[in-house]
C-alpha positions, 0 to 999 in steps of 0.5 A: 626138254620137259615140256608139254607136247602138242597133245592134251591128255584128259584128266589131270588126276584120278583117285579110284576106289579098287577094283573099279574101271579106269578111263584116260584120254589122249587127244593129238594130231598123230595118235599113231605115233604116241604111245602110253607109259607109267612112271613111277612115283619117284619120277625115276623109273618109266616102262612101256604099256603098248600092247593090249593085255588081260589087266588094260588096253589102249585103243586109238581113233583118227584124233586120241589114244584111249588107255583103260584099266578094267580092274584097279590095284594097289599097284596101278598107283602112279602117273600115266603118260601120253608121248611119243613112242620109241621114246626108251630106244632113244634114250629119252624121258616121257614129258611131266604133263601126265595123269596122276592115278590114287587108288584108294580103299573100300572101307566097308560098314563095320570098318568105319563103324568101329572106327567111330566107336574108337573116335567116341571112346578116345575123345570121351577118356580125353574128357576125364583126363582133362577134367581129372587134371583141371579138378584135382589141382583146384582141389588141392589148392584150395584145401591149401587156401582153407589150411592158411585161414587160421580157424577161430580157436576161441571167441575174442569177445574181450579183445581189446577190452580192458579186465576193468570192463569186462565185467561191465561189459557182460553186464550189458542186456542185449536188448532193452526195452526203454521208451525214449524220454521224449515218448513219455513227455519230454522235449529232446531239447530240454534237459 
């Protein structure tokens, strides 16, 4: 089935930058009967990696088979599997215990700085919009609250007084400097 055969493949996952070399090793008791396959990312299609090319090399030793990509490209993304030879002739599929390769792009300093500048500009714009969308409704709300309160149109000094008492009320001086009777010599208990 799809179980892993009696071999060990190293590493299980590789993330490499474009144009960098990558090495995979498959440890097996019979490396001469093993072969490397590349599976598409969907896992349905695969093809043999049988012979050395200008892009990669395959090297067999006593206990392992080594696969090296000299300069990785985005087309190298996929899953690399070490399995028995002649799977295609036998109409079998490679097992699922492979090594996934992901190629990452190079970012130069200018691209990183421009991304950071763009992020900073977005943060500043968001901050300004946040202040506007919070402060404008609050100012409008406070303006409505101050309009709903009655402003004093006239002084209500005499409110609650009868007409006869108004004249008396106006005659009261704000401050009278009258000494208390007991300071003049009278006892407070005496009248």
